VEXDREN-338415 format. One record per residue: residue number from 1; x, y, z of N, C-alpha, C in turn. Coordinates in Angstrom, 1 decimal. Layout:
PT:seq:nX:nY:nZ:caX:caY:caZ:cX:cY:cZ
PT:NUM:X:Y:Z:X:Y:Z:X:Y:Z
...
% end
This chain:
PT:seq:nX:nY:nZ:caX:caY:caZ:cX:cY:cZ
PT:1:-2.1:-56.3:18.3:-2.2:-55.8:17.0:-1.0:-56.3:16.2
PT:2:-1.3:-56.5:14.9:-0.2:-57.0:14.1:0.7:-55.9:13.6
PT:3:1.8:-56.3:13.0:2.8:-55.3:12.6:2.3:-54.4:11.6
PT:4:1.4:-54.8:10.7:0.9:-53.9:9.6:0.1:-52.8:10.1
PT:5:-0.7:-53.1:11.2:-1.5:-52.0:11.8:-0.7:-51.0:12.5
PT:6:0.4:-51.5:13.2:1.3:-50.6:13.9:2.0:-49.6:12.9
PT:7:2.4:-50.2:11.8:3.0:-49.3:10.7:2.1:-48.3:10.2
PT:8:0.8:-48.6:10.0:-0.2:-47.7:9.5:-0.4:-46.6:10.6
PT:9:-0.6:-47.0:11.9:-0.8:-46.0:13.0:0.4:-45.1:13.1
PT:10:1.6:-45.7:13.0:2.8:-44.9:13.1:2.9:-43.9:12.0
PT:11:2.5:-44.3:10.8:2.6:-43.4:9.6:1.6:-42.3:9.7
PT:12:0.4:-42.6:10.2:-0.7:-41.6:10.4:-0.2:-40.6:11.5
PT:13:0.3:-41.1:12.5:0.8:-40.3:13.6:1.9:-39.3:13.1
PT:14:2.8:-39.9:12.3:3.9:-39.1:11.7:3.3:-38.0:10.8
PT:15:2.3:-38.3:10.0:1.7:-37.2:9.2:1.0:-36.2:10.0
PT:16:0.3:-36.6:11.0:-0.3:-35.6:11.9:0.7:-34.7:12.6
PT:17:1.8:-35.2:13.1:2.8:-34.4:13.7:3.5:-33.5:12.7
PT:18:3.8:-34.0:11.5:4.4:-33.2:10.5:3.5:-32.0:10.2
PT:19:2.2:-32.3:10.0:1.2:-31.2:9.7:1.2:-30.2:10.9
PT:20:1.2:-30.7:12.1:1.1:-29.8:13.3:2.4:-28.9:13.3
PT:21:3.6:-29.5:13.1:4.8:-28.7:13.1:4.8:-27.6:12.0
PT:22:4.3:-28.0:10.8:4.2:-27.1:9.7:3.3:-26.0:10.0
PT:23:2.1:-26.3:10.6:1.1:-25.3:10.9:1.6:-24.3:12.0
PT:24:2.4:-24.9:13.0:2.9:-24.0:14.0:4.0:-23.1:13.4
PT:25:4.8:-23.6:12.5:5.8:-22.7:11.9:5.2:-21.6:11.1
PT:26:4.2:-21.9:10.3:3.5:-20.9:9.5:2.8:-19.9:10.4
PT:27:2.1:-20.4:11.4:1.4:-19.5:12.4:2.3:-18.6:13.1
PT:28:3.5:-19.1:13.5:4.4:-18.2:14.2:5.0:-17.2:13.3
PT:29:5.4:-17.6:12.1:6.0:-16.6:11.2:5.0:-15.5:10.8
PT:30:3.7:-15.9:10.6:2.7:-14.9:10.2:2.3:-14.1:11.4
PT:31:2.3:-14.7:12.5:1.7:-14.0:13.7:2.8:-13.1:14.5
PT:32:4.0:-13.1:14.0:5.0:-12.3:14.7:4.6:-10.8:14.7
PT:33:4.7:-10.2:15.8:4.4:-8.8:16.0:5.6:-8.0:15.5
PT:34:5.4:-7.3:14.4:6.4:-6.5:13.8:6.0:-5.0:13.9
PT:35:6.7:-4.2:14.6:6.3:-2.8:14.8:6.8:-1.9:13.7
PT:36:6.6:-0.6:13.9:7.0:0.4:13.0:8.5:0.3:12.7
PT:37:9.3:0.1:13.7:10.8:0.1:13.5:11.2:-1.0:12.5
PT:38:10.6:-2.2:12.6:10.9:-3.3:11.7:10.7:-2.8:10.3
PT:39:9.5:-2.3:10.0:9.1:-2.0:8.7:9.9:-0.8:8.1
PT:40:10.2:0.1:8.9:11.0:1.3:8.5:12.4:0.8:8.1
PT:41:13.0:0.0:9.0:14.4:-0.5:8.7:14.5:-1.4:7.4
PT:42:13.4:-2.2:7.2:13.4:-3.0:6.0:13.0:-2.2:4.8
PT:43:12.4:-1.1:4.9:12.0:-0.3:3.8:10.7:-0.8:3.2
PT:44:10.0:-1.7:4.0:8.7:-2.2:3.4:7.6:-1.2:3.5
PT:45:7.7:-0.3:4.5:6.7:0.7:4.7:7.4:2.1:5.0
PT:46:6.9:3.1:4.3:7.3:4.4:4.6:6.2:5.2:5.2
PT:47:6.3:5.6:6.4:5.2:6.3:7.1:5.3:7.8:6.8
PT:48:6.5:8.4:6.7:6.6:9.8:6.4:8.0:10.0:5.9
PT:49:8.3:11.1:5.3:9.7:11.4:4.9:10.1:12.7:5.5
PT:50:11.4:12.9:5.7:11.9:14.2:6.2:12.3:15.0:5.0
PT:51:11.7:16.1:4.8:12.0:17.0:3.7:11.5:18.4:4.1
PT:52:12.2:19.4:3.6:11.8:20.8:3.8:10.8:21.2:2.7
PT:53:10.6:20.4:1.7:9.6:20.7:0.6:8.2:20.5:1.1
PT:54:7.3:21.3:0.6:5.9:21.2:0.9:5.3:20.2:-0.2
PT:55:5.2:18.9:0.2:4.7:17.9:-0.7:3.6:17.1:0.0
PT:56:2.7:16.6:-0.8:1.6:15.7:-0.3:1.5:14.6:-1.3
PT:57:1.4:13.4:-0.8:1.2:12.2:-1.6:-0.2:11.6:-1.2
PT:58:-1.1:11.8:-2.1:-2.5:11.3:-1.9:-2.6:9.8:-2.4
PT:59:-3.2:9.0:-1.6:-3.4:7.6:-2.0:-4.9:7.3:-1.9
PT:60:-5.3:6.4:-2.8:-6.7:6.0:-2.9:-6.7:4.5:-3.0
PT:61:-7.5:3.8:-2.2:-7.5:2.4:-2.1:-8.8:1.8:-2.6
PT:62:-8.7:0.5:-2.9:-9.9:-0.3:-3.2:-10.8:0.2:-4.3
PT:63:-10.2:0.7:-5.4:-11.0:1.1:-6.5:-10.6:0.3:-7.8
PT:64:-11.1:0.7:-8.9:-11.8:2.0:-9.1:-13.3:1.8:-8.8
PT:65:-13.8:2.9:-8.3:-15.3:3.0:-8.0:-15.9:3.6:-9.3
PT:66:-16.9:3.1:-9.8:-17.5:3.6:-11.1:-17.9:5.0:-11.0
PT:67:-18.3:5.6:-9.9:-18.8:6.9:-9.8:-17.7:7.9:-9.2
PT:68:-17.1:7.5:-8.1:-16.2:8.4:-7.3:-14.8:8.5:-7.9
PT:69:-14.3:7.5:-8.5:-13.0:7.5:-9.1:-12.9:8.6:-10.2
PT:70:-13.9:8.6:-11.0:-14.0:9.6:-12.1:-14.0:11.0:-11.5
PT:71:-14.7:11.2:-10.4:-14.8:12.6:-9.8:-13.4:12.9:-9.2
PT:72:-12.8:12.0:-8.5:-11.5:12.2:-7.9:-10.5:12.6:-9.0
PT:73:-10.5:11.8:-10.1:-9.6:12.1:-11.2:-9.8:13.5:-11.8
PT:74:-11.1:13.9:-11.9:-11.4:15.2:-12.4:-10.8:16.3:-11.5
PT:75:-11.0:16.1:-10.1:-10.4:17.1:-9.2:-8.9:17.1:-9.2
PT:76:-8.3:16.0:-9.3:-6.8:15.9:-9.4:-6.4:16.7:-10.6
PT:77:-7.0:16.5:-11.7:-6.7:17.2:-13.0:-6.9:18.7:-12.8
PT:78:-8.0:19.1:-12.2:-8.4:20.5:-12.1:-7.3:21.2:-11.3
PT:79:-6.8:20.6:-10.2:-5.8:21.2:-9.4:-4.4:20.8:-9.7
PT:80:-4.2:20.2:-10.8:-2.9:19.7:-11.2:-2.2:18.9:-10.1
PT:81:-3.0:18.1:-9.5:-2.5:17.2:-8.4:-2.3:15.8:-8.9
PT:82:-1.5:15.1:-8.2:-1.3:13.7:-8.5:-1.8:12.8:-7.4
PT:83:-2.1:11.6:-7.7:-2.5:10.6:-6.7:-2.0:9.3:-7.1
PT:84:-1.9:8.4:-6.1:-1.6:7.0:-6.4:-2.8:6.2:-6.0
PT:85:-3.1:5.3:-6.9:-4.3:4.5:-6.8:-3.9:3.0:-6.6
PT:86:-4.4:2.4:-5.5:-4.2:1.0:-5.3:-5.5:0.3:-5.7
PT:87:-5.5:-0.5:-6.7:-6.7:-1.0:-7.3:-7.0:-2.4:-7.0
PT:88:-8.2:-2.8:-7.1:-8.6:-4.2:-6.9:-8.8:-4.8:-8.3
PT:89:-8.2:-5.9:-8.6:-8.2:-6.5:-10.0:-9.6:-6.7:-10.5
PT:90:-10.5:-7.2:-9.7:-11.9:-7.5:-10.2:-12.6:-6.2:-10.6
PT:91:-12.3:-5.1:-9.8:-12.9:-3.8:-10.1:-12.3:-3.2:-11.3
PT:92:-11.0:-3.4:-11.5:-10.3:-2.9:-12.6:-10.8:-3.5:-13.9
PT:93:-11.1:-4.8:-13.9:-11.7:-5.4:-15.1:-13.0:-4.8:-15.5
PT:94:-13.8:-4.3:-14.5:-15.1:-3.8:-14.8:-15.0:-2.3:-15.3
PT:95:-13.9:-1.6:-15.0:-13.7:-0.2:-15.5:-12.3:0.0:-16.0
PT:96:-12.0:-0.7:-17.1:-10.6:-0.5:-17.6:-10.3:0.9:-18.1
PT:97:-11.3:1.7:-18.5:-11.0:3.1:-18.9:-10.6:3.9:-17.7
PT:98:-11.1:3.7:-16.6:-10.7:4.4:-15.4:-9.3:4.0:-15.0
PT:99:-8.9:2.8:-15.1:-7.6:2.3:-14.8:-6.6:3.0:-15.7
PT:100:-6.9:3.1:-17.0:-6.0:3.8:-17.9:-5.9:5.3:-17.5
PT:101:-7.0:5.9:-17.1:-6.9:7.3:-16.7:-6.1:7.5:-15.4
PT:102:-6.2:6.5:-14.5:-5.5:6.6:-13.2:-3.9:6.6:-13.4
PT:103:-3.4:5.7:-14.1:-2.0:5.5:-14.4:-1.1:6.3:-13.4
PT:104:-0.9:5.7:-12.3:-0.1:6.3:-11.2:-0.6:7.7:-11.0
PT:105:-1.3:8.2:-11.5:-1.9:9.6:-11.3:-2.3:9.8:-9.9
PT:106:-13.9:0.6:-3.6:-14.5:0.1:-2.4:-15.1:1.1:-1.5
PT:107:-15.7:1.1:-1.1:-16.3:2.0:-0.1:-16.9:3.2:-0.8
PT:108:-17.6:4.0:0.0:-18.3:5.2:-0.5:-17.3:6.3:-0.5
PT:109:-17.0:6.8:-1.7:-16.0:7.8:-1.9:-16.6:9.2:-2.0
PT:110:-17.9:9.3:-1.8:-18.6:10.6:-1.9:-17.9:11.6:-0.9
PT:111:-17.6:11.2:0.3:-17.0:12.1:1.3:-15.6:12.5:0.8
PT:112:-14.9:11.5:0.2:-13.5:11.8:-0.4:-13.6:12.9:-1.4
PT:113:-14.6:12.8:-2.3:-14.7:13.8:-3.4:-15.0:15.2:-2.8
PT:114:-15.9:15.2:-1.8:-16.3:16.5:-1.2:-15.1:17.1:-0.4
PT:115:-14.3:16.2:0.3:-13.2:16.7:1.0:-12.1:17.2:0.0
PT:116:-11.9:16.5:-1.1:-10.8:16.9:-2.0:-11.2:18.3:-2.6
PT:117:-12.4:18.6:-2.8:-12.8:19.9:-3.4:-12.4:21.0:-2.5
PT:118:-12.3:20.8:-1.2:-11.8:21.8:-0.2:-10.3:21.7:0.0
PT:119:-9.8:20.5:0.2:-8.4:20.3:0.6:-7.4:20.7:-0.5
PT:120:-7.7:20.2:-1.8:-6.7:20.5:-2.8:-6.4:22.0:-3.1
PT:121:-7.5:22.8:-3.2:-7.1:24.2:-3.5:-6.5:24.9:-2.2
PT:122:-6.8:24.5:-1.0:-6.2:25.1:0.2:-4.8:24.7:0.3
PT:123:-4.4:23.4:0.1:-3.0:23.0:0.1:-2.2:23.7:-1.0
PT:124:-2.8:23.8:-2.2:-2.1:24.4:-3.3:-1.8:25.9:-3.0
PT:125:-2.8:26.6:-2.4:-2.6:28.0:-2.0:-1.5:28.1:-1.0
PT:126:-1.3:27.1:-0.1:-0.3:27.1:0.9:1.1:26.8:0.3
PT:127:1.2:26.5:-1.0:2.4:26.2:-1.6:2.8:24.7:-1.7
PT:128:1.9:23.9:-1.4:2.2:22.4:-1.5:2.0:22.0:-2.9
PT:129:2.8:21.0:-3.3:2.7:20.4:-4.6:2.3:18.9:-4.4
PT:130:1.6:18.4:-5.3:1.1:17.0:-5.1:2.0:16.0:-6.0
PT:131:2.5:15.0:-5.3:3.3:14.0:-6.0:2.8:12.6:-5.7
PT:132:3.3:11.7:-6.5:2.9:10.3:-6.3:3.7:9.6:-5.2
PT:133:3.3:8.5:-4.8:4.1:7.7:-3.9:5.5:7.4:-4.4
PT:134:5.5:7.1:-5.7:6.8:6.8:-6.4:7.7:8.0:-6.3
PT:135:7.2:9.2:-6.5:8.0:10.4:-6.4:8.4:10.7:-5.0
PT:136:7.5:10.4:-4.0:7.9:10.5:-2.6:9.0:9.6:-2.2
PT:137:9.0:8.4:-2.7:10.1:7.5:-2.4:11.4:8.0:-3.0
PT:138:11.4:8.5:-4.2:12.6:9.0:-4.9:13.1:10.2:-4.1
PT:139:12.2:11.1:-3.6:12.5:12.2:-2.8:13.2:11.8:-1.5
PT:140:12.7:10.8:-0.9:13.3:10.2:0.3:14.7:9.7:0.0
PT:141:14.8:8.9:-1.1:16.1:8.4:-1.4:17.1:9.5:-1.8
PT:142:16.7:10.5:-2.5:17.5:11.6:-2.8:18.0:12.4:-1.5
PT:143:17.1:12.5:-0.6:17.4:13.1:0.7:18.4:12.3:1.5
PT:144:18.2:11.0:1.5:19.2:10.2:2.2:20.6:10.2:1.5
PT:145:20.6:10.3:0.2:21.9:10.3:-0.6:22.6:11.6:-0.2
PT:146:21.8:12.7:-0.1:22.4:14.0:0.2:23.0:14.0:1.6
PT:147:22.4:13.4:2.5:22.9:13.3:3.9:24.2:12.5:3.9
PT:148:24.2:11.4:3.1:25.4:10.5:3.1:26.5:11.3:2.5
PT:149:26.3:12.1:1.4:27.3:12.9:0.7:27.8:14.0:1.7
PT:150:27.0:14.6:2.5:27.4:15.6:3.4:28.3:15.0:4.5
PT:151:28.1:13.8:4.9:28.8:13.2:5.9:30.2:12.7:5.5
PT:152:30.5:12.8:4.2:31.9:12.3:3.8:33.0:13.2:4.2
% end
């Protein structure tokens, strides 16, 4: 083989190896098993908070749903409860009025609506108050600050 062909083969081999190393790096970094401890330490996920207060943070994913989100919002309003909605952009574009109504305040949500009709009044009667995820995080931060101040 002439020198030109060897250079071409070497260059192609270099590109293939470069691609393989890059793919392995990405695969390893994405595929790392990170458990609950990792996410709690980094603050990326909060599973629960330690508090003596009776609080509930309700979350609703993959909406807004044209039928069930409206019903959920009505129930939250009826029981003076708050909820946090995680919305899908494409669905939000279809129901902007629901998104405005959600303001921090997918799937079949009929069971959710039926369950909320029972759960919200029962929890309220037990003295729970309903807060958003943002408020829950602030509560956790306030609790941690109080612990730090007591330790001084």
